[in-house]
C-alpha positions in Angstrom: -39.0 -38.9 47.3 -35.7 -39.2 45.5 -36.2 -39.2 41.7 -33.5 -40.6 39.4 -33.1 -41.2 35.7 -34.6 -44.4 34.2 -32.2 -47.2 33.4 -32.7 -50.3 31.2 -32.4 -52.5 34.3 -35.6 -50.9 35.6 -37.7 -52.6 32.9 -38.6 -55.8 35.0 -39.5 -53.6 38.0 -41.7 -51.2 36.0 -43.5 -54.1 34.2 -44.1 -55.9 37.5 -45.7 -52.9 39.1 -47.8 -51.8 36.1 -51.2 -53.5 36.0 -52.0 -52.9 32.3 -55.7 -53.1 32.9 -55.6 -50.4 35.5 -52.9 -48.4 33.6 -53.5 -49.1 29.9 -51.8 -46.0 28.4 -48.8 -46.5 26.2 -47.2 -43.6 28.0 -46.9 -45.7 31.1 -45.2 -48.6 29.4 -41.5 -49.0 29.9 -40.4 -48.7 26.2 -42.3 -45.4 26.0 -40.9 -44.1 29.4 -37.4 -45.1 28.4 -37.5 -43.7 24.9 -39.0 -40.3 26.0 -37.0 -40.0 29.2 -34.7 -37.2 27.9 -37.3 -35.4 25.9 -39.6 -34.9 28.9 -37.0 -35.1 31.7 -38.6 -38.3 33.1 -37.4 -39.5 36.4 -38.5 -42.4 38.5 -38.9 -43.1 42.3 -40.4 -45.9 44.3 -39.7 -49.3 45.8 -40.1 -53.0 45.0 -43.9 -52.8 44.5 -44.5 -49.2 43.6 -43.2 -46.6 41.2 -44.0 -43.1 40.1 -42.7 -41.0 37.2 -42.1 -37.3 37.4 -41.7 -35.1 34.3 -39.2 -32.4 35.0 -40.2 -30.9 31.7 -43.5 -29.6 33.2 -43.2 -30.6 36.9 -46.1 -33.0 36.7 -46.4 -36.6 37.8 -47.7 -39.6 35.9 -50.3 -41.8 37.6 -48.4 -44.0 40.2 -48.4 -47.7 39.6 -48.1 -50.6 42.0 -49.6 -51.4 45.4 -52.8 -49.4 45.8 -52.0 -48.3 49.4 -48.6 -46.9 48.4 -50.1 -45.2 45.3 -52.7 -43.5 47.4 -50.2 -42.6 50.1 -48.0 -40.9 47.5 -51.0 -38.9 46.1 -52.0 -37.8 49.6 -48.5 -36.6 50.3 -48.5 -34.1 47.4 -48.9 -30.5 48.3 -50.5 -27.9 46.1 -49.8 -27.0 43.4 -49.5 -30.6 41.9 -50.5 -32.3 38.7 -51.1 -36.0 38.0 -51.4 -37.1 34.4 -52.4 -40.3 32.5 -55.4 -41.1 34.7 -58.3 -43.2 33.5 -61.8 -41.7 34.0 -62.3 -43.9 37.0 -59.1 -42.9 38.6 -59.9 -39.2 37.9 -63.3 -39.5 39.5 -61.7 -40.8 42.7 -59.4 -37.8 42.9 -62.3 -35.5 42.0 -64.0 -36.8 45.2 -60.9 -35.6 47.1 -61.3 -32.1 45.7 -58.8 -32.3 42.9 -59.8 -30.5 39.7 -60.1 -32.9 36.7 -59.4 -32.1 33.1 -60.0 -34.3 30.0 -56.9 -34.4 27.8 -58.1 -35.5 24.3 -54.8 -34.4 22.8 -53.2 -37.3 24.7 -55.9 -39.9 24.3 -54.8 -42.9 22.4 -56.4 -44.2 19.2 -57.2 -48.0 19.2 -57.8 -49.9 15.9 -58.6 -53.5 15.2 -55.4 -55.4 14.1 -57.5 -57.6 11.8 -59.1 -54.6 10.1 -55.7 -52.8 9.6 -54.4 -56.1 8.1 -57.5 -56.0 5.7 -58.5 -59.5 7.0 -61.9 -58.6 8.4 -63.9 -55.8 10.0 -64.2 -52.2 8.8 -61.6 -49.7 7.7 -62.1 -46.5 5.7 -62.3 -46.9 1.9 -59.4 -44.4 1.7 -57.2 -46.8 3.7 -58.0 -49.7 1.5 -57.4 -47.8 -1.7 -54.1 -46.5 -0.5 -52.8 -50.0 0.4 -54.1 -51.6 -2.8 -52.9 -48.8 -5.2 -49.5 -48.8 -3.5 -49.1 -52.5 -4.0 -50.1 -52.2 -7.6 -48.0 -49.2 -8.5 -44.9 -49.9 -6.4 -43.9 -53.6 -6.4 -42.5 -53.4 -2.8 -41.2 -56.2 -0.5 -41.3 -56.4 3.2 -39.5 -58.3 6.0 -39.5 -58.2 9.8 -36.7 -56.1 11.2 -33.6 -57.8 12.7 -30.1 -56.9 13.8 -28.9 -56.8 10.3 -31.3 -53.9 9.5 -30.0 -51.6 12.2 -27.3 -49.9 10.0 -30.0 -49.2 7.4 -32.3 -47.6 10.0 -29.5 -45.4 11.4 -28.4 -44.4 7.9 -32.0 -43.5 6.9 -32.4 -41.4 10.1 -29.1 -39.6 9.3 -30.3 -38.8 5.7 -33.7 -37.6 6.9 -31.9 -35.3 9.4 -29.5 -34.0 6.8 -32.2 -32.9 4.3 -34.6 -31.6 7.0 -37.2 -34.3 6.4 -37.1 -35.5 9.9 -39.3 -34.0 12.7 -38.1 -32.1 15.7 -35.2 -33.1 17.8 -37.4 -34.9 20.3 -38.6 -37.3 17.6 -35.1 -37.9 16.4 -33.8 -38.6 19.9 -36.7 -40.9 20.7 -36.3 -42.8 17.4 -32.6 -43.2 17.9 -33.2 -44.6 21.4 -35.7 -47.1 20.0 -33.3 -48.2 17.3 -30.3 -48.5 19.6 -32.2 -50.5 22.1 -34.6 -52.5 19.9 -33.8 -55.9 21.4 -33.6 -54.7 25.1 -36.9 -52.9 24.8 -38.7 -55.8 23.1 -39.2 -53.6 20.0 -40.4 -55.2 16.8 -40.8 -53.8 13.4 -41.1 -54.1 9.6 -38.9 -52.9 6.8 -40.4 -52.0 3.4 -38.3 -51.8 0.3 -39.3 -50.4 -3.1 -37.3 -51.2 -6.3 -34.6 -48.6 -6.7 -33.3 -49.1 -3.1 -35.9 -46.9 -1.3 -36.8 -47.9 2.2 -39.4 -47.4 4.9 -39.9 -48.9 8.3 -42.3 -48.9 11.3 -41.5 -49.9 14.9 -43.7 -51.1 17.8 -44.0 -53.3 20.9 -46.5 -55.0 23.1 -48.4 -52.6 25.3 -50.8 -55.1 26.8 -51.3 -58.8 26.2 -54.0 -58.0 23.6 -52.6 -54.7 22.3 -49.6 -53.9 20.1 -48.5 -50.2 20.0 -47.0 -48.8 16.8 -44.6 -46.0 17.4 -42.3 -44.4 14.8 -42.8 -44.9 11.0 -40.3 -43.3 8.6 -39.7 -43.5 4.9 -37.4 -42.2 2.3 -38.5 -38.7 1.1 -38.7 -40.0 -2.5 -41.6 -42.3 -1.5 -45.2 -41.1 -1.4 -46.9 -40.1 1.9 -49.1 -43.2 1.6 -46.0 -45.2 2.6 -46.8 -44.7 6.3 -50.3 -46.2 5.9 -48.8 -49.2 4.0 -46.2 -49.8 6.7 -49.0 -49.8 9.3 -51.0 -52.3 7.2 -48.1 -54.6 6.7 -47.0 -54.7 10.3 -50.7 -55.3 11.3 -50.6 -58.3 9.0 -47.7 -59.7 11.0 -49.1 -59.0 14.5 -52.8 -59.7 13.9 -52.4 -63.3 14.8 -51.1 -62.3 18.3 -52.9 -59.2 19.2 -56.5 -58.2 18.6 -55.8 -54.4 19.0 -53.3 -51.9 17.7 -52.6 -48.7 19.6 -51.7 -45.8 17.3 -51.0 -43.4 20.1 -52.2 -39.8 20.5 -52.7 -36.9 18.0 -51.2 -34.2 20.3 -54.2 -31.9 19.4 -52.9 -31.4 15.9 -55.6 -31.5 13.2 -53.4 -33.1 10.6 -52.3 -35.9 12.9 -55.9 -36.4 14.0 -57.0 -36.9 10.4 -54.1 -39.3 9.9 -55.2 -41.4 13.0 -58.8 -41.4 11.9 -57.7 -42.9 8.5 -57.2 -46.2 10.4 -60.9 -46.3 11.5 -60.3 -46.5 15.3 -62.8 -48.6 17.2 -62.0 -47.0 20.5 -60.0 -44.4 22.3 -58.2 -44.6 25.6 -59.3 -41.4 27.2 -56.6 -39.6 29.2 -57.4 -37.3 32.2 -55.3 -35.2 34.5 -55.9 -34.1 38.1 -54.8 -30.7 39.5 -54.4 -29.8 43.1 -54.5 -26.1 43.8 
């Protein structure tokens, strides 16, 4: 198959082929694929009712989406060695029956929380999360608003400052965030800006992953603000989207203990478990 770079105009095609019930992972959503296309060397191939992603970063394939017959035919065409990632447990079991080796990938499994709980409207969240949100409001009289076109210069300027003083993460994160900011409207991104007296800012971005699920991606804040700012941004964006989505996807922990503890702060009610299949 001829794999090529992802383009913005592929969005309608990818969305039409991806059944979000069969392929629930954020990693298979177009905004994620497009934002991470350079970091992981993602390329796409397929036709009108089928697509498959290949990562030239590690040579693996993502679970193909679209017409079942074409997905199966693609899988059958692969010769060893081959890897397919972002499989559900059911999809993995079907390949196991075809003599593929299956591995559970908890580092890539996605944390799911209740939108209403994160908004502190109902349900259960950790006492630590409640305290962080309430103390932050009491100690820092912040204001928030939904992100719009007029906020883009502020977002870009903040990213530049974070890069300049070394507060930003690795270059992959920077490139992904820049892609999300530069293509907010085209990718259907939404977000929230938080401002603290003194001109300090923070923001969080996200998008619809499934009709009942909103995925939150990047959250950044001025280095002068406390670390609790991220939790507060998540809470405030959840307040906005809770009326539209019952679930919030906070993505994976990459196997990092610190990130795992941060995800658990939001009292996840479920995890989308990721599996990979290996043909040797």
